[in-house]
N, C-alpha and C positions, 0 to 999 in steps of 0.2 A: 750294684749301681743303680740308684733309683733314677726316677724320671728326669730328675733335676742335671745329672751326670749324661744321660742321654742328649736333653735338651742343649747343653751346651757344645756336645760332641757335633750336633747339627746344625748349630749355628757357625761353628767352627769352619765346618764342612762348606756351609752356604756363604761364609765371609771369604774364602779360599775361590771358590767359583766365582763369586761378583770381581773381587780382586784381579781374576786371571781374564776375565771378559773384558775389562779395562773401561765399561763405560761409566762406572763411578769412580769418584777419585776414592784412595785407598782410606783417608782419614774420614770421610763422609760414611764409607762401609763399617769401619772400627768404631765410630761415635754410635751408629746405628746398635750394632751389635752392644755397646755397654749400657745404651737407655733401654733395649730388652731384657737386658740381664737384672738392671737394676729395677724396671720397673715388675718383672716377676718375682721379684724375692730372692732369686737364687745368691744374689750378691746383696749386701747391705752397701749403703751410700759411701762407708768409709772404704770398702773395698772397689767401690766404682769408680772413685776421683783417686785413687793412692798414686796410680802413675801421673798425677799433675803435681804432687809433691814429691814424685823422686828424685834422689839426690841425682842419681846420671840422667834424669832429663836435665835438670838445671843447669849440671855440668855442660851439655851439650848445647843448650844457649848460650853459656858462656862462651864456649869454644868457637862458635859461629861470629861472636862479636870479635875473638883475639883474629880467628881467621880475616876478618877485614880490614882490621888495622894493619894486618901484612900485607894485603892486597892494597888498598888504598894510598898506603905509605910508598908505594913501589919497590916493594921486599922482594917480591919474584922479581922483579927486573933485574936486579942484581947478580941473580943467579944466571940471567940469560946472558948477561953482559959479560962475564966471567968465564962461564964453564961452556956454554954453546959453540962458539968460534967457528972453524971451518975446517969440518971433517972430512976425510979423503975416501970414506966409503960409506955403503949403507950402514954395516955394521957399528961403526965407529961412531955415527950420528945417533943412531938409536942407546949406545951407551950413554952419549953424554946428555940426553934425553933420562934416562932411566933412574942414575943416579943421584940427582938432585931431587927429582920429582919424587922418588921413591922415599927419599929422607926427609922432604918438607912433608908429604902425606904421613910420616910416621906421626906428626906432632901438629896435624892441620887438618880439618876436614876436607878430604879430596875433591871434593866438588868445587870450592872456589879455585884450588890449586890448577885443577884443569880448565876451569872457564879460563883464568887468567894466561894460561900457556898455549892455547890453541891458536890465538891469533898470532903469538910469539913466534911459535914451531911453523905456522902454514905461512910465514913469511918470511922464514928461515930456510925454509928448504926452497921457495923460489931462488933465493941467495945463492944455494949451494948444488941445485939444480937435481934435486930428489925428491921424488914423488911424494906428495902428502900422505897417499896411504902406505907408503913405508915406514910412517913414522907415526901416525895419530893415534893406531890400536897399541904400540909401543907405550904410548903417554899415558893412556888408559890404564894398559895392564900394569905399569910400574906403579902409577898412584894407588891401584887395588892392594897390590904386594906391599908397597910401605906401610898402607893403613893397618896392617898387621903385625907392626914393629913395637907398637905401643897401646897401653890402654887408650891414650886420648887420640889414638890414628883414625878412627872412627867411630860415628853416633852408635854406632850397632855394639861395640866392644862396652862402651859407656853405659849405654842401657841394660845389658845382661850384667854386668857388674853391679848395677842398680838393683834389677829384680832379683838377683842371688843373694845380696845381702839382705832384703825385706825378707825373703822366702826365708832364708836360715837364719838370720840374727849373726851373721858372721860378717868381721870388718870388711871382707871381699878383698878383691885384686889392688896391687900396687901399680903404679903406673908402667912397671918395667916385668910385671908379672907375667905377661905374655911374649916377652921379648926372647926367652928361653926356645920357644917352637917359633914365632915369626920371623926373627931372625934368620933361622939355616932357611926356612922354608921361602924366604923374600930372596935370599941369596940364589940358592938352586933355582927357584922360577925365573928371577932374573937372568942368569946363567943361561938356563935353558931358550929363556926367550931370545937371545942375543944369538946362541947357536943357530936355531930353526926358522925364527920370523924372518929373517932378512930374503931365505929363499921362498919361503911359504906365502907371506903376503905380496896381493897384485902389486905389479906397478901400473899403475894409470893414469901415465903420462899422457895429455890429449894430443893427438895428433891433428887437430884442426886447426887452422891459421891463426883461431884466437889463442889457443895454447891452455886452455883453463882447467883444472881437474876437477872444479865446480860449475857445473855449465847450468847458469839459470837461464830460464825463460822469461824476458822482459817484456812487457807491453808500456809503451808511450803513445802520447797522441801528438799530432802537428796543432801549435795554436790557431785560432780560428783569425787571430789577427797578426800572427806573427811574420816575421820575415820569408819562412821558407815558403809559404803559400804560393804555388805557381812555380816553383823552383822542381828542376828533375832530382831524383835521387842521386843523383852525380854529382850535380850542382850542389846540392845541399852537404855532399861531403859524407854522405852516409854510408859508402861503398867502402869508402878508404880506412874506416875506423878499424884500431889494433884489436884483436881479440875479441871482435865482436862481429856478428853476421846478421843481416835482414832476411828474416825468414819469410815475412809474410805483410803484406796490407791488409786491414779489416776497414770496408769502407761501405756505408749503406746497408749493411747486413750481406754483403758480397765478399768475398774473399780474394786477395792479387798473389798469387805465389810463383816462385821463378821473378821474382822482382826485377825488372829491366831496369839498367840505371838511365833510361829516358822516361821512364814514368814518372807523370807529372805530380805532387804534392797537393793536397787539397786539405783546406782548415778542417780540423776533427778526424783527417785518418788517425785509425789506430797501427802505429807499428811495431809489429811482434819481432824481437830481435834475441839472439843467443849469445851469450857470453860470459864472461866472469865479472866479480864485484868491480877492480879498479877499472874496466873499459864501460861500465855501467856509471861510473860516477861521471867519467869524461863525457860521456852522452848527455846525462844530465845537465851539464855545464852549456850546450849549445842553445844560442839563441832561437826560441822559436819552439824547443821540445818542451813538453812538459807533461807530466805524470797523467796516464792514462786513467781516469776515473769512470765508474759506472753509475747506474742508473740511483738517482736521490743520493749519491756519494760524491758531496763535492772535495776540493782538494782542502788540504788542513790550513792555508793560508797564503796569502800571496808574496808573504815577504819569504822569499826562499832562504833568507838568513838565519830566520828561528827555527829550520829543520835542519836534522840530521840523518844519515843514512845508519842502518841497522841490520846486521845479518841477525838472526834468530832460527834455532830449530824448535819444531813441535815438540813439545814433553808427550808421553802418552795418556796425561791427564788432561790435558788442554780441552776446553771447552767447546772450541771451533772441529775438532776430528769428525769428519765424514760430512762436512758441509762444503758448499763450493766457497770460495774468495767469495764472489758476489753476496752470498745468503750471508757468510759468516759478519758482515757488516765490521770490517775493522775499525773504521773511523767511529763510529759510534762506542765501540767494545773498548777499543784500546785507546783511541786519537791516534792512529797509525795509517797509512795507507801501504798496499802490498803495491811493489813494484814489480817482484821477481820472484820466482819459485825454482828452485832445485830439487832433485829426487836421487838419493842412492849415487850422487855425482853427476846425474845426466839430466838435461832439462827436460821439462814435462810439455808435451805438445797440445795443442788446443789453443782455446782462447782463456787467456788469463784468468777472466771471471768464472769461466766454468771448469777450473780445476779444482777437485774434490781433495781435501786435506787430509792426509794421514801423517801419522808419529813419525818424527825425525826428517820431515820435510823441512828444508832450509830456505827461510822466507827472506828477501830483502826488503824492507819497509823504509818508508820515509816517516818521520814523526817528529814530535818536538822532543828537547833533550830531556824531559821529567820523563817520556818512555821510559829510557834505560836503568834510570833511580827506583821506578817503580815495578817494572818487570824482572830485572836483574835476578832476584830468589823467588819468582812468582811460581806457580806451577806449570803456568800455559806454556811458557816458553824457556829454553835452555838458551839461554844468552852466549852468542859465540864470539862476536865481534861488534863493538859499536863503534862505526868508522871515523864518529868525531865527539870523542868523550873528554871528560874533565881529565887534566894532567894529574897524574899522581903527586902527593907531597914528599919529593922525593929525599927531600932534607931530613922527613924522620924514617927513611927506611931502617938505619942503622940502628936507630931506638926501638923500632917495633922488633926488629929481632933480638934485640936484648933483653925487652920485656918477655917476650917467649922462654928464652933460654932462662929468666931467672923463674918464671912460674913452672917450667921443667923440673929445675935444680931443687926447689922449695917442697915440691910434690916428691920428687925423688928421694930427697933427703928426711922428708918425714916430718919438715919444718910446717907445712902447711897441709891439710887434706885436699884431695883432688879436686872437690867441692871448690875449696874457699882458693884455692892457688888459681881456677880457672875464672872466679868470680874477681879476683883482686886483678889479674892479668886484663880482663877484658875491660874493669875500671881503669886500669892507666892506659890503655890503648884511646880511651875517648878520652881523659883528662888532659894526657900528652900530645893531644890532636893527631896522632896516627890516624884515627877515622873522626869523623862527625858522627851527632846523635843521629841524626837522618842515616847516614850508612848503617850505624850499628842496628837500628829497627829494622832497615832493609836486608841485613844480613840474616836474621832469624826467618828460618825457613817453617813459616806457621803449619801448613799442611802437614810436613813431615814430624813436627811435634807433636801435633794432635793426634797422629797415626798412632805413634809412639804411646802416648798416653793413655789413649784408649783402648791399646791392645793390652795393658795391663788387666783393666777388667776381665777380660776372657782369659788371660793366663790365670787371675784370683778365681775366677769360676771353673776352669778345670781341673785345679789343685783341690777347692774346696769342696765339688761333688764326686770326687772320687776317679773323675773321667782322666785325670792324668797317670792316675795308677793303674788304671784299665789298659791304657795305651801302652804304658810302661810295661806290662804284664805281658804282651802282646807280643812287643820287641823284645823282652828278653825271652819268650819262648821261641822265635826266629832264632835268636840267636844261641840258643842254648844254656845263658847265662854265661858265655865266653866275655871275656873284658875286650879282648882285641876285636873278635866281630861284632861285638856291641858298641864301641867305638865309631866302628867303620859305619854300622846303621846307622846312628845318630847322625855322623858328618854326611852320609847318603841323603838322608830325609831332610836336612835344612838345607842341604846344596839345592835339591829339586825344587822346593819349596820358596827359594829366594829367587829363582826362574820365572815363578809363576806370579809371585805376591812381590811385597817391598821384604828387602832384607832384615829391616827393624822389627817388621810384624812376625815375619818366620822365626826370628830369633825368639822373640816374648814368648812365641807359643810354644815353644819346645824345651825351654828354661825347665818348668813344671814337670814336664814329662821325665827329663832327666835326672830331677832331683829324686823323683820316686823311683827310678830306675836304681839310680846307685843306693837308695838306702836299701831296695831289695837286696839287690847283691852285695853289698854290704864292703863297699867299695869307696874311695874317696870322691866326692863329686868333682874336684876342680878339674882334671882331663878331660871330665866331658863337658863341662861347661867351656871352657877353652875351644872344643871340638865345634861347638855351637857358633862362637865367636869367628874362629877361622873361617867355618863352612859358608856363615851368612855373609862375609867381607869377599869371599874368592870367587866372584862370579865372572867367568870369562866366556860363557858358551854363547849368547846371544845379546845383540844391543839391546833388549827391552830388559835384560837381568840388572843391570847396575848402571845407575845414572850417568856416570863418567863414559861407559859404553856408547850410549844413545849420545851424549854431546860429541863424540868424535866422528860419529856416524856419515853424519852430512860433511863435513870438513877433509873427512877421509877420501870421501867417494867411494863410500864402502858398497856392496849389497849385503843383504842378510846371508846369505850363504858364505861368505866370508867370515863373520864371525863362528858360525857352525863349524866351517872346515877347520880353522885355525885354534877357535876357543875351545871346542867341547873335548879334544884329545887333550888342551892343555888345563881344562877344570879337572879331569878324571887323573891327570899326573900331578896337578898341585893336592888333590884330595889324598891321593896316596902316599905321598912326601910329608902331610900336615899328620895324617893317622900315624905313620912311623916314628914321625919326631914326637909326638904326644904322647906314644907309649913309651919311648924312650927315655925322655926327658922324667917322666912320672912313674917309670919302672912298673909297669902294667905286669901282672902274668902273666905268663904265656897258656 
């Protein structure tokens, strides 16, 4: 292997390191790698840009729009309405979530599915008296397992299929090619989840008087010219609030803790409360209470009717990570004001403006309605719940499902290719009004697409320079050329990479290695490519490993170790089941 191969391997290692650190977005890292490879002449311009014209990537774009049509037409609401109802036990409640979510995720990108289900499941948990911590992790796991049912279940499957077609010239996989493996894995995974998770998951029912699973720190102010000035805390009704507790008052640089009911309020007092979303909404309706703003950060508008409350979790790629709320300047950056923050289901103590932001923090924001549409699929936030949002067009719900079924049927019967079926389905969602053009545009996750497209350049470099063949030889040496052991090592490598970088990037990097390896072994590449798809999707061990895990982290009131304790053995179990299923389905020699 010449210097070009070692350079490509070094870039791959540097990219892995930078993405695992998380200071730069994965799309920026992979675009930088693509530029370096092209500028040094290791790959030509056609190879550098091949990912942007890949059929798998275009199919992913179209499926984002199809998912938007299901979401904005209220299609998911039909599942909630008819399937959740009133279970008697935790296991029954988890089962009612698992079945529809896994089936839905088999045909739609699981991120919008989980984003749509989170507020519904959270409200449902309060209604049936079961802690959200018992339901949110099964929601994410069900979506992940459902994504392995079909080729269109996750963007990873589509991208791997597109890269496989480009590198081999084969027609690729059909929509149900992965189902023979994914279906038994999903069934066994869901049954295992329903047997063990009811006992393993924490039961975080808050025992304080405001009874919230996600306790926010909220800071508000007493209006200078409002009716509360001069009243005591008790007279203002701030001691009798349900699910809300006055923690302290900040006044002229000093702090009043253990606030007595006789304490008189002054204009400009900053009141720090702890409580849940519904209680905070009630508090902000009190005349004389206004959002607390910091230096040089005026409120959005005096017209409260033009604002809405939004719950949003910070993603690992957010630009404000590591900054304090005051330094992040949310008004200038996002047109929003931070009202409250929760971390791991618990309130964060201290002055709101001095709280330093971390991935997974759940923020309660006051923003104009446009914030919701702008940020729903942006990289900074994983939107959990917009408390005052547009009503879905429920009259299009059945139509959106009909379009999805027609899309799947046309692709399954070979009437249309997967690419054309997805494009036609996306167009019909817009033409029939299931989603608007604006909603379709916002549904496309641009950073994810850039990461995928740019990753193809590194994959091409590893292939053309012989670096993929070198790594394949090393893995074959380690496995002694045994097909089953080689399959297990491929799955393990992709699974570990998925936990430290994006699942799409991990898959794209390994596919050229797998093809070189199978060529040397003299076996069919299909089972090993399926192993890459399964390993890249089945990420349960940490909240950072998969986007849906991060989305449920705050609403479920989880701690990081909750995922490790429950998800790591589940990850190992699903990996073992997947390898056995692939080996049996493709009849690998022992």
